[in-house]
N, C-alpha and C positions, 0 to 999 in steps of 0.2 A: 535368822539376822533380823530379819522383817517378816512380824505375824503374818501382815496382811496380803504376801504377792508370796508367789510360787518359787520353787528353788530352780527352775530354768529362768525365772525372769532376775534373780539374787545372781546368777552366773553371769547375765547378758550385763547388768549393771556392772559387776564386778569388770568385765571387759572394757566395757566403755570406759569407766573412771582409769584402767590402766591405758588403753588407747589415748584418753586426752591429756595423761601426765605425760605420756612418751611424746607425743604433740607438741607439749609445753615445754617441755627440756630441751627438744631438738628446733623449737622456735628460738626458744633462749639461748642456745648454743651457737646457732647459725647470726643470730644478733649480737652476741660478742663478740664472734670471728670477724663478723663486717666491720666492727667498732673498733678494733685494736690492732688488726692485718690490713697493714695496707703494703700490697707489693709494688716494687721501687717500677717508675713509669715504663724504662726500658727493657722489663723483666721478660714480657709477655712473647713465650718462643711458640704460640700456636699456627695454625692457619688464619691467613688474610681473610677478614671477612668478606671482603670483594676483591674478586682477582686481579690483576695487573689486565689491562686492557691492553690487546693484539694489535698490532696495527692491520690496516685491510690487506696488506702485500705478504701475509701469510698463508691466506688460504682464500681462492678465488671465490668460494661461494660467502665469502663473509662480506662481501663488499655489493653494494645492489649501482647502478648507475639510473640515475634518478633524470626525468624529461625537466625542461624549464619549465612546466607548471607544476609539476608536483616539487619542483625546489622552491617556488613561490608560495605554495600552499603549506609546505614546512615550515618556510620563515614565519609566514602569518601566523601559523599556529604557535611558535616559540614565542612571537611578541605577544601572544594573550597571556602566554603565563606569567604572573606575579612575580618580580622577583624581589625576595626579602629576606 
């Protein structure tokens, strides 16, 4: 094909071109599907991202008794968090 490069380089170039073409086709297919395929809002049947919060009564190891000073320190820490 090219007189100035070796056969191994030509094979490498062909593999690189095929990989780039497959990547471009895959990207185009993914973007095409994302553009025209919109699932129904309530159609998601997977696992919830954040599990439901359990109450402290479910297991005694899931609750911690805080002293008055710890509660005040925690409340002060929460007040420093900007609410946006």
